[in-house]
N, C-alpha and C positions, 0 to 999 in steps of 0.2 A: 171709165176709171181712171184718174188722172195719173200721169208718171209723177216720179218724185221732182222732176224738173219744171212740172206744168204748175203754174200758180193758182191758188183758190182767189177767185175775185168774187166780190162783192158787187151788187148793182143796186145802185140808189136810181129808180125810175124804170119799171118793167111795163113800159108801154110798147108801142109796135117797134120802134129802132132800137130799144133797150132789149126786149126779147130776141128780135133778129140777131143782133149781137151776142147775146148769151148762147144762142144755137150756135152761132160760126165758134165761138171760144169752146164749146163742150165737143163739137166735132174735132177740134185740135186736141182733145183730152184734156181740158182744163175743168175744174169744177167750178160753179157758179151759184151763188146765193143771192137771195134778194135781201135787202137791207131795208126794213120798216119800222116805223115807230112803235107799233103794236103788233103782238104776236098774231099770226094767222097760219091756216093750213098751207101746205104747199100749193105752188101756183101749177095748175095744169092748163096747157094750152097748145093750140094746133096752129102751125105754120103752114100756109097754102102758097105754094110757090108757083106763081102763074107761067113762068118761062117753060117748067116741064110738066106741070099738072100735078107734081106730087103732094102729098101732105103728109108732114114730120110731127109729131107729138114731142112737146117739151115739158119736163117737169124742173121745178126749181124750188129749193127748200128757202124758208122764211125765217131770218133772224131779225132780232132787235139788238140795238146797241147794248143794252144791259144784260144780254145773254151771253155776250162774246166773252170767252175766256182768255184772249189775247187781241192785242191791237190788229187793225186791218193794214195788210201789207200792199193789197192790190185792189182798188176801187174804179168802178166805170160809173161816172155821174152821166146819167141819160134823162134825168128828169127834165120837165120844162122849166126853162130860165127863172120864171118868178119864184119856183119852189126850191131852188136851190140852198138856199140857207137852212131852211126847215129840214131838207133831206140830210145835211151834215151835221144837224145841232146834236150833239154828243156822240158824234161818230168816233171811236176811239182809233185814228189814224196813226201808225207808226212814224216816228220821225222821217224816216227814209222811205215812205210809203210811194209806189206808183199810181197816178191817177189819171185814167183815160176821160176826158172831157168830150162827150157825145152828144152836143148838143147844137142848137140854132144860135145865131148871133156871137156875141164876143163878150167878155168881161164878167161873166156869171160867177166864176170862182176868185174874183180879185179880192185880196183880203181874207179870204177864207181857208188857205192853206200855209203851211209850216214853210219857210223859205228852202228847207233841205227836201221837200217834197218833189219829185219827178212828175212834172205835168206833161202828158203827152197830149197834143190836140189831135181830134179825130174828126175828120170832114168826111160825110158821105152823101152820096145823090142817089141813093137807094130809095125807092118809094114804096110804102108800106101803109095800107088801110085796114080797116076792120072792126072787130070788137074786141073787149078785153081779153077774151079767149080765144077769138079766130083771128090771126093776123094774116091779112092777104098781101103778099110780097109781089107787087105789081111789076116790078122792075128791080134787078140786081144790077146796079151800075159799078162806078168806081168809087172808093173810098181811100183815104189817106189817112195816116198816123204820121207824127213828127213832133220834134221839140227843139231841133237844131244839134241835136247829137246823132251818136249812130243807134241803129236800132237794138232794143235789149234781146236777150239770148232767146225767149220766147217767140219773137215776132215771126221768124222764118215760118214755124209750125201753124201758126194762128194765119198767116197769110195763104198758106197752102188750103185752109178751111174756109177761108173767106174770099169768096169771088171778088176779083177786081181790087183788092187791098195793095197798097203800095206803102213804102215808108218815102216820106217827102222830106228831103232836104232843106226845102223852103216851104214849111207848111203854111207860114202866113199868107202865101200867094193864093193857096187852095182856100183858107179862110174867107179872105177878102172877096175872091170871086162869088163865093156862095152866098156871103154877105150882101153883095150888091144885087144878086138875083132875087134874095129874100126880100131886102128892102123895097125893091120894086113891086114885085108880084104880090107877095103877102097882104100887105095891107090895102093895095088896090083892088085885087079881087075880093077882099073881106068887106071893104065899103061900098063896093058896087055890086056885091052879091053875085059874082059871076065865077065860072070856071076860069083856069088859067089862060086858055086859048083864046078868050074873049079880050085880052090886053093886047093882042097883037091883031085881031080881027077887025076891033071897033077903032076907028081913027082917032075918037076923043080920047080913048083910054091909052092908045098908043103914045099919043103925045103927052100925056101925064107921066107914063112909064118912064118916057124919054127926059123928063126934067128930073125925076128922081135919079136916074142913073147918072145923068151929068153932073148933078150937085153931089152925090157921092164921090163919082171920080175925080172932080175938083178936090174934096177934102183929101182922099187917099194919095193923091199925088202930092199935096202939100206934107202929108206924113212921110212919103216916101217918093223922092225925086224919081225913081226906076220904075214907079208904077206906071204901066203902059197906057191906062186908060182906055177910051174907046169901048167901054163894056156892054153897049146897047145890043150889038149883034150877039153877043153870046146869052144875054139876058133872054132876048126874042125866042133864042134857040132853046133855050129851058122852057119858055111859056108855050112854044109849039109842041115840044117832045110831052109835056105833062097837059095838052090842051084840054082834056077833059077831066083832069084831077080839081078836086076841091082843096085849096091850100089849108095849111094846118090853122092859120089865123082866121081864114074865113070859116072853118068848122067850130073854132073857140068862140066866135061871134055869134055864130047860129045857135049855138047852146049855154050862151051867158058866162062863158069862162074866161078867165085871165087869160091875156094873150102875152106873147113874147115882143112886145113891141119895145119895150124898154132895151133889149138886149141887141135889137136890130138896128131900127131907126133911131132909137133912143141913144144907142151907142155913137152913133155917127154925129148927132146932136150935140152929145157932151164932148165929143173929141174936137168938133168945129169950136165950141166956146172955149176951150181951152188955148186953141190956137187964135180967138179972136175973130173967127170966121162965123159970118151968118150963115144959118141953113134952113132959110125959110120954107122950102119943100118939103124937107122932111120932118121940121118942127110942127107944120101944120098936118102933116099924117099923124103923128105922134098924139097930137092934142084930138083929132078927128077919132082915132080908134079909142082912146080914152073915154070920150063922151059917147061914143056909140054902145060901148060895153055897159057903161053907166046908165044908158037909157034902157039897155035891156033889163 
């Protein structure tokens, strides 16, 4: 049962990460409902936590925009980035709504929210796989929320229920660190159809990863002179820590699904174009991923 101070959240994107976030919010006493374009029965799913072997059941009711009696004041956007506009279409957001963006990449909500919306960027390094009804929580690592301001009143309770969650005064640094890792690991593991660890084990793939990271660091340093660069070691650490994992982009290509390439490498290419910087390595990856999916 939620307390009077605990918001009622609506979730756009009840995949692995979205469902895990819903579980944490429910543990903090918040109500969470899934927002979908068509009415369906409540979602019943199981979360299997590999760290302690526990299995926890979660139930989420489902609403459509047309069935809501009042504007949404708290929204979590956790769908894959290509589906963002469709997920928010017809969504009756309050003028002063709070939105948590829990997605890979950057820029997916640009132009979709009112200027008065409080957008809290959320970055997680948790790892979840599985099926739509059984979510295998392989690792609970650090997560960060932030928007450049002070944390909202509900944050402390959520942080107590969400392992490793921190409020970041500089959320952009956390976003960019994950962006560089995703830009190197996701498309290369997808194109060469290998688990993440192969990118450090094979000299040819490590060299490819090094070129992607160097180009990304060059761009981010141009956007922010304080960007430390030298991201390769951190990216290699991520690849080693997730050595046996299949990246989300590799999984998308394997099943012929749309990928998040535009919000990851495509974002880097677009930012480079605005600065008059050529980004040949990342541009080539974007084009190759698009061709690979079209071929599928």
